N, C-alpha and C positions, 0 to 999 in steps of 0.2 A: 856377387853371390845372391841367389834368389831367396825370397822369404822362407821357402821350404827348407833350403839348405841351412839358413840361419837357425831355423827352428830345431832341425835335427842335430846340428853340431853344437849349439850353445845350451840346449836344455835337455835334461833327462826326463823322459816321460814316465809318469807313474800311473798305473791304471788300477782301478778299484771296481769290484763287482758286489755291491751291497745286495742283501737278500730280503730287505724289508724297506718300507717307506721310512720308518723311524731311523734305521741305520743310514739311509740316504740323506735325510735331513741333518743328521749329526755330522756327516762328512762335509756337507755344504757349509754348515756353521763353522766347523773347525778350520776349513780351508779358506774362509772368507771369500774373496773374489778371485782366488787362484785355482779355480776348478771349472770344468766344462762338463755338462751332462751330455751323454750320447745315448740316443734311443735306438733306432734301427741301424744307424751308422751308414746310411746309403750315400750321404754326402760328406762323410768325415774326411776322407783323403783329399777331395777337392778343396775343402775349407782349409786344411793344413797347407796344401800346396800354394793356395792363394794368400797365405799369411793371416787368415781370419781367426785362427786359434793361437793364442799366445800363452794359455795356461799350461802348466806342467802336469796338472792332475786331471786325468780323464776318468770320469765316473760312468761306467756302463750300467744301464738300467734293465738289461735283459732278464735278470733273475728276480726282479721285484714284481711278484705276481699280482699284488693289489692294483697295479697300474695297467693291467692287461684285460680288464673286464669291460663289458657293456651291460649295464643293468638298468632296471626301472626304479626310479626313485619313489618316495612315499606319496608325492602329489602328481605323479604321472610324467615327471620329467625323465629324460634319458640321460644317464651318466656314462660318458665314454672315457675310458682311461687313456692317458697320453701314449701308452705303449701299445695300444691297439693298432695293428697294421692296416694299411689300406685294403689289403685283400680280405681281412676279417671284417672290416667295416662294410665292404661291398657285399659280402655274403651273409651278413647278420640278419636273421629273421626279425629281430626287434627293430633294427634300423629300417628294414623294408616296410615294416608295418607303421612305424611312428614318424619316421623322417627319411623317406626314400630318396630325397634330393641328395643326401650325403652319400648314399651308395652310388647314385648316378655320377657324382663328382669323383668319387674314389675310383670308379671304373675307367676313367680317362686319364689317370695320373700315370705318366711314363709308360713302362712296359710291365709285364707280369712279374719279372724278377725284382724290379724296384718296388712294386706293390706288395710283394711278399716280405720285404725288409723294411721299407719306409713306414713311418708311423704318423698317427694323427698329431701327436705332440710335436714331433719334429717338423711337420709341415707348417704348424702354427708358430712354433717358437723360433724358427729360423727367420720369420718375419720377412719373407720375400714378398715384394709387391704382387708377384704372380702366383702366390700360394693357392692351389686349386680349392682347398677346403674352406678358405676364408669367406668368399662370397656366399656360398650356401649356408654356412654357419651364421653369418650376419643376417641373412634372410630369415633364418629360424630364430633370431633374437637370442642366440647362444651366449653363454658366459663362460669364463674360465675360473676354476677353483684354484687358488694359489695358496700353497702351504709353506710355512717356515717353522723352525723349532718352537716358536711362541704361539702358533695358532694358524688360522687360515682366513682368507678373504675371498670375495667373489668380485670379479671385474667383468663388465660387459665386453664382448669381443670388439665392439666398435671403439672401445677405449684402450684396447690392449696393445695396439701397434703404435709406435712413436715415429720411427723412420725406417728406411730400408735396413733390415738386419737388426733392428732394435725394438725391444718391447718394454713394458713397464716393470718387468721383473727386476728386483733388486738382488744384490749378492746374498746368498743364503736362501733364496726363494726358488720354488719350482712349481710348475703346473701339475696338479694331481688329478684333475678331471675336467672334461668339457661338459657343460650342463646345457641340455637342449630342452626347453620347456615344451609342453604339449601344444600342438597347433589347434586353432579354434575351428568350429564347424564351418563348412563352406570354404575350406582352405585348398589352394592349389599352388604348386610351385614348379620351377624349372631351372636347370643350370645348363648353360651353353658355354663352350670354350672354343676359341679359334687358335689353331696351331698350323705350322707348315706341313705337318704330317701327323698321322694318328698316334704313333708311338714315339716315346723319348723326346717329346716336344714341350718346352716351356710355353705357357700361354702367351699369345700375342695380345689377346683380349679375352676376358671372361666376364660373364654376366650371370647373376642369380636373381630370380624374381619370385616373390610370394604374394598371393592375393587372397582376400576373403570376399566372396561374392554371395549375395542373397539370391533367393529363388528367381528374382526378376533380372539378375545379372548386374545389379548395382554393386560397386566395389566399396566396402566399408573400411577396408584397410589394405595397404600395399607396402611392400618393401622391395627395393631395388638395390643390389650391391654390385660393385664393379671391382675387377682385379686387373693388374698389369697395365693400368692406365693412370697411375699416380704413384707417389712415393710409398703409399700403403694402400691395402684394400679399404674401400669405404662405401658408405651408403649414399645414394643419389637422392637426397631429401626432396628436392624440387620435383623430380620425376615422380616420386611417391605421392606428393601432394596433388599432382595433376591427375592421378588415377583415382584417388579417394573421393567418394561421393558421386562418381560418374557411372553411367551404364556403359559397360565395355562391350564393344563389338569388334570383331576381328580386323576390320578395316576402318574403324571409327577414328575420329579426330583426336580423342583423348589419348589413345594409344600412340598415335603419331607424335603428339605433343610431348608425351612422356619420354618417348625414345629420343627425340631431339634434345630434351632437357638433360637426359643422361649423357648424351654426347657433349653437351656444353659443360657439364660438370667434370668431365674427364680432363686430366692433365698429362696426356701421353708425351713420350719422347721419341725422337728419331734414334734408331739403332740398327744393327745389322739385320735384325729380323723383320722390321717394318718401319715405315715412316709414321710420324705423329699424325699426319693427315689421314692416312689409311686407318690407323687405329681408331681415330675419332669417328670416321664413317662407319666402321664395323661395330662400334659401341651402339650406335643408333639401330643398325640392322639387327644385331643380336638381342638388344633389349626388346625391340618390337616382336621378334620371333618368340622370345621367352615369355612375354606377356600373353601372346596368343596361345602358346602351349600350356601355360598355367591355367588359362580360362578353360581350355579343352579338358584339362585334368579335373578341374572342379566339376564340370558337367558330367564327366565320365564316372565320378565317384558318387554323384547325387542320385 
């Protein structure tokens, strides 16, 4: 008998549709660890069929309006609700103005029908190594706001993922916002993804880059984040260090060294979509291209 058959035959599903964040948190508290939150539901059935959902209580968040907003915070940060869909993120004027790399990433997630249903929170909380939004959010130094009935805490996204499919969320906790701080002057960024086709493709490799350049082209800060080449998305710290303090030219040695360092930091696997060697080679190529594109964007905005 398959895991899906076991699930359907041995467990009675109960579904709940809270209409406020307070009601949602109470449900989570009352159900302890026997509940699963569903945002857009774009991967609900595959997860059930694969046996990844064992809870009998399904909490659908579609009616919780507080989680569907994109707003500006008091100190210039952008607060993105976990129920914001990829399509809304892609088209948001605030995102396009303050953190366009997120719209760029959202536009290449799956196909339009998935982008209409899939959510920011689902993309992050499923903790896939290939989550499209993770590298650009790490580049932006984003954090997640985590709430429970007793209060809330903020966790940097770089510390949010533990293992494939696992995050730091404890029973009774949920993500209630993704917090994106304002970018500094002289900022440029870029997100690039490699898949076998443009639509419906999980990333083979993904790279996010963010840079701060002064008027002479010297890099004062850099962030490089990688997806689909390790157990979790992560920052390539050595690559960042090789860029900081250097004058960056499109074919300069600093960029080449940073690209190679990113490839060395990768821990890819062989699977049906690509070999580990191919993934590692593509990390270097996409990192170099992303750095060059980020430089161009700084100069285009200055």
